[in-house]
Backbone as ProteinMPNN parsed JSONL, in Angstrom:
{"seq_chain_A": "MATLTAQKVTDTGTIATMASATGGGDEFLNTGLEFLFFQNEHASNSYVITVTAQVTNIHHQNFGTVVKENIVKTITAGAEVFIGPFKQAAFNDTNHKVQITYSGVTTLNVAALYLDQQ", "coords_chain_A": {"N_chain_A": [[3.358, 6.305, 13.451], [0.831, 4.389, 12.024], [-0.985, 1.308, 12.242], [-2.662, -0.261, 9.752], [-5.701, -2.014, 9.382], [-6.573, -4.579, 7.303], [-9.363, -4.654, 5.129], [-12.006, -6.768, 4.105], [-12.911, -7.39, 0.749], [-15.789, -8.278, -0.78], [-17.89, -10.31, -2.965], [-20.322, -9.075, -2.951], [-19.783, -6.478, -2.587], [-18.007, -3.738, -1.049], [-17.798, -1.033, 1.136], [-15.223, 0.957, 1.627], [-13.649, 1.733, 4.677], [-12.098, 4.586, 5.309], [-8.922, 5.802, 6.441], [-7.101, 8.504, 7.867], [-4.047, 9.306, 6.37], [-0.938, 8.811, 8.006], [1.482, 11.023, 9.311], [4.035, 10.007, 10.019], [4.094, 7.751, 8.526], [2.56, 4.606, 7.505], [1.543, 1.168, 8.111], [0.835, -2.295, 7.31], [-0.317, -5.638, 7.932], [0.792, -8.155, 5.838], [-0.34, -10.598, 3.673], [0.025, -11.14, 1.091], [-2.22, -10.831, -0.396], [-3.273, -8.361, -0.065], [-4.074, -4.971, -0.936], [-3.728, -1.428, -1.522], [-5.799, 1.439, -1.145], [-6.076, 4.743, -2.041], [-7.151, 8.091, -1.418], [-6.904, 11.325, -2.48], [-7.912, 14.14, -1.214], [-7.259, 16.768, -1.371], [-7.41, 20.09, -2.674], [-5.457, 21.13, -4.378], [-2.861, 20.05, -3.945], [-0.459, 17.579, -4.822], [0.674, 14.318, -3.851], [3.381, 12.15, -2.956], [3.503, 8.723, -2.739], [5.179, 6.151, -1.113], [5.976, 2.799, -1.152], [7.849, 0.637, 0.615], [10.354, -1.499, -0.52], [11.628, -4.309, 1.025], [13.442, -6.293, 0.469], [15.599, -6.186, -2.093], [16.881, -7.682, -4.056], [15.89, -10.586, -5.368], [16.007, -14.065, -5.63], [14.93, -15.951, -8.307], [13.749, -19.054, -9.428], [13.447, -19.558, -12.18], [14.201, -17.221, -13.502], [16.534, -16.203, -12.449], [18.273, -13.676, -10.62], [16.069, -11.269, -9.533], [15.37, -7.872, -9.541], [13.823, -5.858, -7.211], [12.202, -2.877, -6.697], [11.415, 0.026, -4.638], [7.984, 0.946, -4.557], [6.818, 3.756, -6.049], [4.524, 6.25, -6.214], [2.78, 8.952, -7.569], [0.082, 10.818, -6.462], [-2.315, 12.819, -7.695], [-4.018, 15.973, -7.007], [-7.313, 15.534, -5.862], [-7.512, 12.961, -6.856], [-7.847, 9.331, -6.986], [-6.292, 6.234, -6.143], [-5.208, 2.855, -6.613], [-2.913, 0.54, -5.24], [-0.879, -2.328, -5.417], [-1.416, -5.945, -5.382], [1.132, -6.96, -2.917], [4.16, -8.595, -3.127], [5.187, -10.918, -0.788], [7.858, -11.767, -0.319], [9.377, -9.636, -1.193], [8.333, -7.247, -0.047], [7.56, -7.562, 2.646], [8.414, -6.778, 6.005], [10.394, -7.768, 8.896], [8.343, -8.271, 10.643], [6.289, -9.105, 9.078], [4.976, -7.069, 7.826], [4.037, -4.374, 5.62], [5.606, -1.358, 4.748], [4.715, 2.058, 4.485], [5.237, 5.306, 3.253], [4.783, 8.9, 3.046], [4.831, 11.94, 1.117], [3.39, 14.029, 2.024], [0.449, 14.572, 4.05], [-1.948, 15.895, 4.362], [-5.334, 15.804, 4.07], [-5.116, 13.323, 2.812], [-6.196, 10.106, 2.361], [-6.371, 6.634, 3.314], [-6.858, 3.126, 2.769], [-6.459, -0.265, 3.591], [-7.043, -3.165, 1.794], [-8.381, -6.436, 1.013], [-8.946, -9.268, -1.139], [-11.75, -11.382, -0.971], [-11.293, -14.754, -0.85], [-12.992, -16.889, -1.097]], "CA_chain_A": [[2.998, 5.307, 12.459], [-0.379, 3.65, 12.347], [-1.146, 0.009, 11.611], [-3.948, -0.386, 9.077], [-6.305, -3.339, 9.361], [-7.122, -4.827, 5.969], [-10.805, -4.881, 5.051], [-12.342, -7.758, 3.079], [-13.755, -7.019, -0.379], [-16.578, -9.452, -1.134], [-18.595, -10.205, -4.239], [-21.489, -8.202, -2.791], [-19.297, -5.103, -2.509], [-17.493, -3.239, 0.214], [-17.538, 0.393, 1.246], [-13.988, 1.036, 2.402], [-13.521, 2.698, 5.762], [-10.836, 5.261, 5.057], [-8.203, 6.378, 7.575], [-6.18, 9.573, 7.483], [-2.649, 8.885, 6.285], [-0.192, 9.274, 9.166], [2.698, 11.74, 8.949], [5.201, 9.142, 10.168], [3.919, 6.573, 7.682], [1.612, 3.578, 7.924], [1.95, -0.206, 7.826], [-0.237, -3.277, 7.419], [0.076, -7.039, 7.873], [0.683, -8.542, 4.438], [-0.376, -12.016, 3.322], [0.19, -11.203, -0.354], [-3.515, -10.585, -1.028], [-3.707, -7.005, 0.249], [-3.733, -3.831, -1.776], [-4.018, -0.154, -0.872], [-6.667, 2.398, -1.834], [-5.798, 6.094, -1.572], [-7.952, 9.216, -1.885], [-6.317, 12.633, -2.21], [-9.023, 15.091, -1.217], [-6.746, 18.137, -1.399], [-7.838, 20.812, -3.876], [-4.365, 21.471, -5.298], [-1.592, 19.359, -3.676], [-0.161, 16.19, -5.16], [1.516, 13.666, -2.856], [4.11, 10.963, -3.399], [3.34, 7.575, -1.856], [6.268, 5.193, -1.301], [5.87, 1.502, -0.492], [9.254, 0.271, 0.7], [10.797, -2.876, -0.748], [12.549, -4.726, 2.084], [14.453, -7.115, -0.186], [15.64, -5.659, -3.456], [17.354, -8.717, -4.974], [15.207, -11.839, -5.063], [16.364, -15.134, -6.558], [13.798, -16.668, -8.901], [14.292, -20.285, -10.003], [13.432, -19.536, -13.639], [14.704, -15.981, -14.069], [17.74, -15.747, -11.768], [18.055, -12.605, -9.661], [15.099, -10.262, -9.933], [15.508, -6.668, -8.732], [12.55, -5.274, -6.821], [12.413, -1.523, -6.199], [10.292, 0.656, -3.953], [6.898, 1.432, -5.401], [6.668, 5.199, -5.846], [3.361, 6.669, -7.003], [2.269, 10.294, -7.308], [-1.371, 10.936, -6.523], [-2.623, 14.228, -7.914], [-5.139, 16.544, -6.258], [-8.628, 15.023, -6.213], [-7.447, 11.64, -7.486], [-7.858, 8.092, -6.212], [-5.38, 5.268, -6.749], [-5.002, 1.552, -5.993], [-1.551, 0.014, -5.38], [-0.735, -3.669, -4.874], [-0.937, -6.525, -4.125], [2.548, -6.85, -2.619], [4.842, -9.871, -2.936], [5.711, -11.014, 0.573], [9.317, -11.904, -0.32], [9.997, -8.348, -1.475], [7.824, -6.099, 0.691], [7.34, -7.792, 4.074], [9.525, -6.601, 6.933], [10.541, -8.921, 9.792], [7.056, -8.474, 11.317], [5.34, -9.45, 8.01], [4.22, -5.856, 7.498], [4.485, -3.507, 4.538], [5.809, 0.004, 5.228], [4.288, 3.081, 3.538], [5.521, 6.682, 3.656], [4.109, 9.905, 2.231], [5.473, 13.251, 1.053], [2.474, 14.891, 2.766], [-0.726, 13.78, 4.434], [-3.146, 16.72, 4.529], [-6.486, 15.286, 3.314], [-4.793, 12.068, 2.129], [-6.831, 8.991, 3.055], [-5.88, 5.326, 2.889], [-7.478, 1.903, 3.288], [-5.884, -1.542, 3.161], [-8.127, -4.055, 1.41], [-7.968, -7.714, 0.447], [-10.026, -9.96, -1.83], [-12.307, -12.6, -0.378], [-10.86, -15.874, -1.691], [-13.954, -17.992, -1.027]], "C_chain_A": [[1.762, 4.562, 12.942], [-0.372, 2.312, 11.616], [-2.553, -0.072, 11.05], [-4.42, -1.828, 9.157], [-6.969, -3.532, 8.012], [-8.597, -5.204, 6.056], [-11.11, -5.81, 3.874], [-13.264, -7.165, 2.011], [-14.475, -8.286, -0.826], [-17.28, -9.25, -2.467], [-19.851, -9.347, -4.15], [-21.087, -6.745, -2.634], [-18.866, -4.716, -1.109], [-17.353, -1.728, 0.12], [-16.34, 0.523, 2.175], [-14.099, 2.09, 3.491], [-12.137, 3.313, 5.641], [-10.253, 5.793, 6.368], [-7.346, 7.522, 7.037], [-4.771, 9.009, 7.439], [-1.874, 9.54, 7.423], [1.135, 9.886, 8.731], [3.956, 10.899, 9.039], [5.136, 7.893, 9.322], [2.911, 5.61, 8.28], [2.187, 2.214, 7.572], [0.719, -1.097, 7.886], [0.362, -4.67, 7.314], [-0.214, -7.55, 6.468], [0.731, -10.053, 4.253], [-0.147, -12.229, 1.829], [-1.098, -10.954, -1.111], [-3.966, -9.132, -0.893], [-3.282, -6.003, -0.827], [-4.185, -2.576, -1.056], [-4.886, 0.709, -1.766], [-6.423, 3.759, -1.206], [-6.771, 7.083, -2.193], [-7.222, 10.496, -1.498], [-7.435, 13.655, -2.335], [-8.559, 16.543, -1.215], [-7.115, 18.8, -2.723], [-6.702, 21.067, -4.862], [-3.063, 20.695, -5.089], [-1.57, 17.935, -4.204], [0.741, 15.629, -4.076], [2.209, 12.467, -3.485], [3.969, 9.898, -2.323], [4.486, 6.617, -2.164], [5.988, 3.943, -0.484], [7.272, 0.896, -0.557], [9.493, -1.215, 0.451], [11.834, -3.213, 0.313], [13.701, -5.556, 1.54], [14.468, -6.68, -1.648], [16.156, -6.657, -4.482], [16.768, -10.055, -4.553], [15.616, -12.88, -6.095], [15.094, -15.855, -7.009], [14.36, -17.877, -9.637], [14.344, -20.275, -11.525], [14.133, -18.328, -14.25], [15.995, -15.48, -13.428], [17.405, -14.661, -10.757], [17.121, -11.555, -10.247], [15.254, -9.075, -8.991], [14.129, -6.084, -8.481], [12.837, -3.908, -6.214], [11.216, -1.062, -5.395], [9.227, 1.009, -4.98], [6.712, 2.905, -5.05], [5.571, 5.679, -6.783], [2.952, 8.082, -6.594], [0.759, 10.278, -7.464], [-1.712, 12.423, -6.597], [-3.846, 14.662, -7.107], [-6.459, 15.988, -6.779], [-8.661, 13.615, -6.771], [-7.575, 10.513, -6.463], [-6.938, 7.109, -6.916], [-5.368, 3.978, -5.924], [-3.556, 1.143, -6.244], [-1.526, -1.376, -4.756], [-1.391, -4.687, -5.776], [0.589, -6.545, -4.061], [3.147, -8.226, -2.352], [5.493, -9.9, -1.566], [7.237, -11.038, 0.599], [10.015, -10.565, -0.524], [9.59, -7.253, -0.495], [7.61, -6.314, 2.186], [8.602, -7.503, 4.886], [9.583, -7.809, 7.867], [9.279, -9.226, 10.583], [5.932, -8.799, 10.328], [4.455, -8.268, 7.633], [4.874, -5.112, 6.343], [4.523, -2.082, 5.077], [5.49, 1.008, 4.12], [4.679, 4.443, 4.098], [4.91, 7.637, 2.634], [4.912, 11.203, 2.222], [4.654, 14.301, 1.788], [1.219, 14.115, 3.057], [-2.011, 14.593, 4.595], [-4.225, 16.263, 3.552], [-6.154, 14.067, 2.434], [-5.337, 10.919, 2.966], [-6.38, 7.661, 2.462], [-6.73, 4.222, 3.493], [-6.693, 0.721, 2.74], [-7.056, -2.488, 2.915], [-7.555, -5.385, 0.963], [-9.188, -8.397, -0.156], [-10.449, -11.198, -1.071], [-11.999, -13.752, -1.321], [-11.845, -17.052, -1.682], [-14.93, -17.956, -2.175]], "O_chain_A": [[1.663, 4.162, 14.102], [0.173, 2.192, 10.519], [-3.528, 0.036, 11.792], [-3.625, -2.757, 9.015], [-7.829, -2.743, 7.618], [-9.017, -5.963, 6.929], [-10.547, -5.66, 2.789], [-14.265, -6.522, 2.326], [-13.831, -9.262, -1.209], [-17.266, -8.154, -3.028], [-20.388, -8.934, -5.178], [-21.948, -5.869, -2.557], [-19.308, -5.298, -0.118], [-16.843, -1.208, -0.872], [-16.434, 0.232, 3.368], [-14.582, 3.197, 3.255], [-11.128, 2.64, 5.846], [-10.985, 6.18, 7.278], [-6.92, 7.498, 5.882], [-4.347, 8.313, 8.362], [-2.127, 10.696, 7.764], [1.829, 9.331, 7.88], [4.86, 11.057, 8.219], [6.033, 7.054, 9.392], [2.466, 5.778, 9.415], [3.173, 2.104, 6.844], [-0.312, -0.714, 8.44], [1.406, -4.866, 6.693], [-1.326, -7.399, 5.964], [1.707, -10.707, 4.622], [-0.126, -13.365, 1.356], [-1.085, -10.873, -2.34], [-4.932, -8.718, -1.535], [-2.276, -6.177, -1.516], [-4.941, -2.65, -0.087], [-4.732, 0.712, -2.987], [-6.544, 3.921, 0.008], [-7.168, 6.936, -3.349], [-6.953, 10.727, -0.319], [-7.853, 13.993, -3.442], [-9.376, 17.453, -1.075], [-7.131, 18.148, -3.767], [-6.949, 21.206, -6.06], [-2.225, 20.683, -5.99], [-2.534, 17.185, -4.054], [1.493, 16.374, -3.446], [1.696, 11.851, -4.419], [4.272, 10.131, -1.153], [4.742, 6.302, -3.327], [5.787, 4.015, 0.728], [7.813, 0.671, -1.64], [8.915, -2.073, 1.118], [12.811, -2.483, 0.481], [14.806, -5.529, 2.083], [13.463, -6.795, -2.349], [15.893, -6.494, -5.673], [17.115, -10.589, -3.499], [15.579, -12.615, -7.296], [14.294, -16.307, -6.189], [15.33, -17.754, -10.385], [15.211, -20.926, -12.107], [14.608, -18.394, -15.384], [16.506, -14.432, -13.824], [16.362, -14.72, -10.105], [17.365, -11.024, -11.33], [15.267, -9.25, -7.772], [13.362, -5.844, -9.414], [13.649, -3.807, -5.294], [10.142, -1.662, -5.45], [9.535, 1.331, -6.128], [6.478, 3.252, -3.892], [5.676, 5.531, -8.001], [2.797, 8.369, -5.407], [0.226, 9.791, -8.461], [-1.429, 13.183, -5.671], [-4.601, 13.835, -6.596], [-6.7, 15.97, -7.986], [-9.73, 13.119, -7.127], [-7.432, 10.714, -5.257], [-6.813, 7.138, -8.14], [-5.502, 4.006, -4.701], [-3.027, 1.369, -7.332], [-2.091, -1.582, -3.682], [-1.881, -4.327, -6.847], [1.261, -6.192, -5.031], [2.696, -8.941, -1.456], [6.265, -9.005, -1.222], [7.848, -10.394, 1.453], [11.143, -10.386, -0.065], [10.416, -6.411, -0.142], [7.49, -5.34, 2.929], [9.703, -7.917, 4.522], [8.873, -8.788, 7.636], [9.146, -10.317, 11.138], [4.757, -8.772, 10.695], [3.325, -8.446, 7.178], [6.081, -5.202, 6.117], [3.604, -1.644, 5.769], [5.921, 0.851, 2.978], [4.477, 4.709, 5.283], [4.567, 7.247, 1.518], [5.59, 11.528, 3.197], [5.179, 15.358, 2.139], [0.936, 13.113, 2.4], [-3.054, 14.033, 4.931], [-4.035, 16.333, 2.338], [-6.829, 13.815, 1.436], [-4.985, 10.772, 4.137], [-6.053, 7.566, 1.279], [-7.259, 4.366, 4.596], [-6.308, 0.706, 1.57], [-7.959, -2.592, 3.746], [-6.389, -5.469, 0.58], [-10.32, -8.143, 0.255], [-9.616, -11.965, -0.588], [-12.41, -13.723, -2.481], [-11.532, -18.112, -2.224], [-15.807, -18.815, -2.267]]}, "name": "protein", "num_of_chains": 1, "seq": "MATLTAQKVTDTGTIATMASATGGGDEFLNTGLEFLFFQNEHASNSYVITVTAQVTNIHHQNFGTVVKENIVKTITAGAEVFIGPFKQAAFNDTNHKVQITYSGVTTLNVAALYLDQQ"}
């Protein structure tokens, strides 16, 4: 498992530095502002990306109990996808990280990004 370092997206633009997705999964420190960018560069394989919800039943003061499920997204061959941001109460583990797993990783690239709030 690799730990991704989130890259700041500014108003002048950012070229994401992509990392190869890791077979054992990846993680990143989550402040609630981060999102993930994936590139599937495989010519024919689709992959399933799973972002694990750590808490599935969250109490909301206005809506009662809200059920949060894992985020499961299929990325087809040659496609790019953004996922997130991730609510800390649902997706952060005890180390404040979000856990990501993949059905395959050959030519699957990932970057964690966050928006500049200034």
